[in-house]
C-alpha positions in Angstrom: -29.4 44.6 37.4 -27.0 43.2 34.8 -27.1 46.5 32.9 -26.5 48.4 36.1 -23.5 46.3 37.1 -22.0 46.5 33.6 -22.6 50.3 33.6 -20.9 50.6 37.0 -17.8 48.7 35.8 -17.6 50.8 32.6 -18.0 54.1 34.5 -15.3 53.0 37.0 -12.9 52.3 34.1 -13.9 55.6 32.4 -13.2 57.5 35.6 -9.9 55.7 36.2 -8.7 56.5 32.7 -9.5 60.2 33.0 -8.1 60.5 36.5 -4.7 59.0 35.4 -4.5 61.4 32.5 -5.9 64.5 34.3 -3.3 64.1 37.1 -0.5 63.1 34.8 1.9 65.5 36.5 1.4 64.0 39.9 1.5 60.3 38.8 4.3 60.6 36.3 7.7 60.4 38.0 9.6 62.6 35.5 9.1 65.6 33.3 8.2 64.4 29.8 11.0 66.4 28.2 13.7 65.3 30.7 16.4 63.4 28.8 18.9 60.8 29.9 21.1 60.6 26.8 23.3 57.9 28.3 20.3 55.5 28.6 18.6 55.4 25.1 16.0 52.6 24.8 16.5 51.4 28.3 14.1 48.5 29.0 11.2 48.8 31.5 12.6 48.8 35.0 11.9 45.6 37.0 10.6 45.9 40.5 12.2 43.8 43.2 11.3 42.7 46.7 14.8 41.3 47.3 17.9 43.6 47.0 21.5 42.6 46.7 21.9 43.1 50.5 19.1 40.7 51.4 15.3 40.3 51.7 13.0 43.2 52.6 9.4 44.0 52.1 9.9 47.3 50.3 9.8 47.5 46.6 13.0 48.6 45.1 14.8 48.9 41.7 18.4 48.4 40.7 20.6 51.0 39.2 21.2 51.2 35.5 24.5 50.9 33.6 25.0 51.6 30.0 27.1 49.1 27.9 28.2 49.3 24.4 25.0 47.8 23.0 22.3 48.3 25.6 21.3 49.4 29.1 21.4 46.8 31.9 20.7 46.6 35.6 23.5 47.3 38.0 22.7 44.9 40.9 25.4 46.4 43.1 23.1 49.4 43.8 19.5 49.2 44.9 17.1 52.1 45.4 13.8 51.9 47.4 10.6 53.2 45.7 9.2 56.0 47.8 5.7 57.5 47.8 5.0 61.2 47.6 8.5 62.4 46.6 9.7 65.7 45.3 10.7 66.0 41.7 10.2 68.1 38.5 7.7 71.0 38.8 4.4 70.8 37.0 1.1 72.6 36.8 -1.6 70.9 38.8 -5.0 71.3 37.0 -3.9 74.8 35.9 -4.4 76.1 39.5 -0.7 76.3 40.6 2.6 74.6 40.4 4.0 71.9 42.6 6.8 69.3 42.6 5.0 66.5 44.5 4.9 63.2 42.7 3.1 60.0 43.6 6.2 57.8 43.6 9.9 57.9 42.7 13.4 56.8 43.8 16.2 58.8 45.3 18.9 60.0 42.9 21.0 58.7 41.2 18.5 55.8 41.0 15.9 55.9 38.2 12.6 54.2 37.6 11.2 53.7 34.1 8.1 51.5 34.3 7.7 51.5 30.5 11.4 52.0 29.6 12.9 55.0 27.8 12.9 56.3 24.2 15.7 57.2 21.9 16.6 60.3 24.0 16.3 58.5 27.3 13.0 60.1 28.1 10.6 58.2 30.4 8.0 56.5 28.3 5.5 56.2 31.2 5.6 59.9 31.9 5.3 60.8 28.3 2.4 58.4 27.9 0.4 60.2 30.6 1.3 63.7 29.4 0.6 62.6 25.8 -2.8 61.3 26.8 -3.7 64.9 27.9 -3.0 66.1 24.3 -4.7 63.2 22.5 -7.7 63.0 24.8 -8.2 66.7 24.8 -8.1 66.8 21.0 -10.7 64.0 20.8 -13.0 65.7 23.4 -12.8 69.2 22.0 -13.1 68.1 18.4 -16.2 66.0 19.4 -17.7 69.1 21.0 -17.1 71.1 17.8 -18.7 68.3 15.7 -21.7 67.8 17.9 -22.4 71.5 18.2 -22.2 71.9 14.4 -24.2 68.7 13.9 -27.0 69.8 16.3 -27.2 73.2 14.8 -27.4 72.0 11.2 -29.6 69.0 12.1 -32.1 71.2 14.0 -32.3 73.8 11.3 -32.7 71.1 8.6 -35.3 69.0 10.4 -37.3 71.9 11.7 -37.3 74.1 8.6 -37.9 71.4 6.0 -38.3 72.1 2.3 -35.4 73.6 0.3 -33.4 74.3 3.5 -33.6 70.6 4.4 -32.6 69.6 0.9 -29.7 71.9 0.7 -28.2 71.0 4.0 -28.7 67.3 3.6 -27.2 67.4 0.2 -24.1 69.0 1.6 -24.0 66.4 4.3 -24.1 63.6 1.7 -21.1 65.3 0.0 -19.2 65.2 3.3 -20.1 61.6 4.0 -18.8 60.5 0.6 -15.4 62.0 1.2 -12.6 59.6 2.2 -12.1 61.3 5.5 -8.5 60.1 6.2 -7.1 61.3 2.9 -9.1 64.5 3.1 -7.8 65.1 6.6 -4.2 64.5 5.6 -4.5 66.7 2.5 -6.3 69.6 4.3 -3.8 69.5 7.2 -0.9 69.5 4.8 -2.2 72.8 3.3 -2.1 74.5 6.6 1.1 76.1 8.0 3.5 73.6 9.5 5.7 76.0 11.5 3.3 77.1 14.2 3.3 76.9 18.0 2.1 73.7 19.8 -1.0 75.6 20.9 -1.7 76.8 17.4 -1.2 73.3 16.0 -3.5 71.9 18.6 -6.3 74.4 17.7 -5.8 73.8 14.0 -6.0 70.1 14.7 -9.2 70.1 16.6 -10.8 72.6 14.1 -9.9 70.5 11.1 -11.0 67.2 12.8 -14.1 68.6 14.3 -15.5 70.5 11.3 -15.3 67.6 8.8 -17.3 65.1 10.9 -20.6 67.0 11.4 -22.5 65.3 8.6 -23.4 62.0 10.3 -24.6 63.6 13.7 -26.5 66.2 11.7 -28.4 63.6 9.8 -29.2 61.7 13.0 -30.3 64.8 14.8 -32.5 65.8 11.8 -34.3 62.5 12.0 -35.1 63.0 15.7 -36.2 66.6 15.1 -38.4 65.5 12.2 -40.1 62.9 14.4 -40.4 65.2 17.4 -41.9 68.2 15.6 -44.9 66.1 14.3 -45.9 64.8 17.7 -49.3 65.8 19.2 -48.0 67.7 22.2 -45.8 69.9 19.9 -48.9 70.6 17.7 -50.9 71.4 20.9 -48.2 73.8 22.2 -48.1 75.5 18.8 -51.8 75.8 18.9 -51.6 77.6 22.2 -49.3 80.1 20.7 -45.8 78.7 21.5 -43.1 80.2 19.3 -40.4 78.3 17.4 -37.7 79.1 20.0 -39.9 77.7 22.9 -40.8 74.6 20.9 -37.2 73.8 20.2 -36.0 74.5 23.7 -38.8 72.8 25.6 -40.0 70.0 23.4 -37.6 69.1 20.6 -34.0 69.6 21.7 -34.4 67.4 24.8 -35.3 64.6 22.5 -31.8 64.8 21.0 -29.8 64.6 24.2 -29.6 60.9 24.4 -28.5 60.6 20.8 -25.9 63.3 21.3 -24.4 61.5 24.4 -24.2 58.2 22.5 -22.6 60.0 19.5 -20.1 61.6 21.8 -19.0 58.3 23.2 -18.5 57.0 19.6 -16.8 60.0 18.2 -14.2 60.6 20.9 -12.1 57.5 20.1 -12.4 58.2 16.4 -11.1 61.7 16.8 -8.3 60.6 19.1 -7.3 58.1 16.4 -7.4 61.0 13.9 -5.1 63.1 16.0 -2.7 60.1 16.5 -2.7 59.5 12.7 -1.8 63.1 11.9 0.9 63.3 14.6 2.3 59.9 13.5 2.9 61.4 10.1 4.4 64.6 11.5 1.3 66.8 10.7 0.1 67.1 14.3 1.6 68.2 17.6 5.4 68.2 17.2 8.2 67.4 19.6 9.1 68.0 22.4 5.4 68.2 23.4 4.3 64.6 23.7 1.2 63.0 22.2 0.4 59.4 21.5 0.8 60.0 17.8 4.3 61.6 17.8 5.4 59.0 20.4 4.6 56.3 17.9 6.4 58.0 15.0 9.6 56.3 15.9 7.9 53.0 15.1 8.3 53.9 11.4 11.9 52.6 11.9 11.8 48.8 11.6 14.6 48.3 14.1 12.6 50.1 16.8 9.4 48.2 16.0 11.1 44.8 16.3 13.6 45.4 19.1 11.9 47.8 21.6 8.4 46.5 22.3 7.7 49.0 25.1 7.5 51.7 22.4 4.1 50.3 21.5 2.7 51.6 24.8 0.9 54.5 23.1 -0.8 52.1 20.7 -2.0 50.0 23.6 -3.3 53.1 25.4 -5.2 54.1 22.3 -6.8 50.6 22.1 -7.7 50.6 25.8 -9.2 54.1 25.5 -11.2 53.2 22.4 -12.6 50.1 24.0 -13.7 52.0 27.2 -15.5 54.6 25.1 -17.2 52.0 22.9 -18.3 50.1 26.0 -19.7 53.4 27.4 -21.6 54.0 24.1 -23.1 50.6 24.3 -24.2 51.0 27.9 -25.7 54.4 27.1 -27.6 53.0 24.1 -29.0 50.1 26.2 -29.9 52.5 29.0 -31.7 54.9 26.6 -33.6 51.9 25.0 -34.7 50.7 28.4 -36.0 54.1 29.4 -37.8 54.5 26.1 -39.6 51.1 26.7 -40.6 52.2 30.2 
């Protein structure tokens, strides 16, 4: 019961995270590229229940006014927060375009829940849109890694002999590489001036194809164990071919391992994308990702003065923790099933 309750909480957090990122266009109040140059590094907007005109039960925000040194609230103007407002157009799940947003304020009022960046762009909106890039990179790169790992691990474990030795020797070489420096060096050799889509595909290809070694070794171990079981020998004795044995008896044994590895690898690959983009080798502006959003933190003045610019780092930590908790729940669930 305790495992079930913990699993329910983790799954709820997992679902909430992905819904927020999947429906970024609907939840974000602004277009991620929309600039307000007169409001650079505006602090997070404070929400009020009391306006300058008196008390009311509706959440509102004050207007903003730019001074010589910073951006402050203008308490003379108050704007109510409204639900389901019209704003910038966006693509909803790739099906069609709409301009409906979850919340917003009437112009000329503005709401920046996590402040703005150097160009006056809404950090909250960019955080949600950037999550789509970073999370997609982690998920797709993980799929590439696991497909390669399953293929190589199955071939190695099922074939044995010199095939096994050659493939596992290659995996040891990949495991010994300092992956971060290798990743930076390999990405630096690739063309820099490419489209955002091309950069994204290069990114997931590079990240996904250098991480296959560990899953391949784990899959190999499961295949080695499964191919020597009595029911596999019995099926082979009745004339079952290699394709049938793999599909019916051996590959299903690896699914639990693959699920757990997926939950572990996704946050690692998101961090890899963030690292590359942080150093300018990933997705470039104006397309947001958590990595290029944090690139401004290389300036000491930004790091010390504008704490809200750390929001992508906090999102990365929260995402990683959720995935690690999911991996832990999956592992305990698989162990309980194996005992039963």
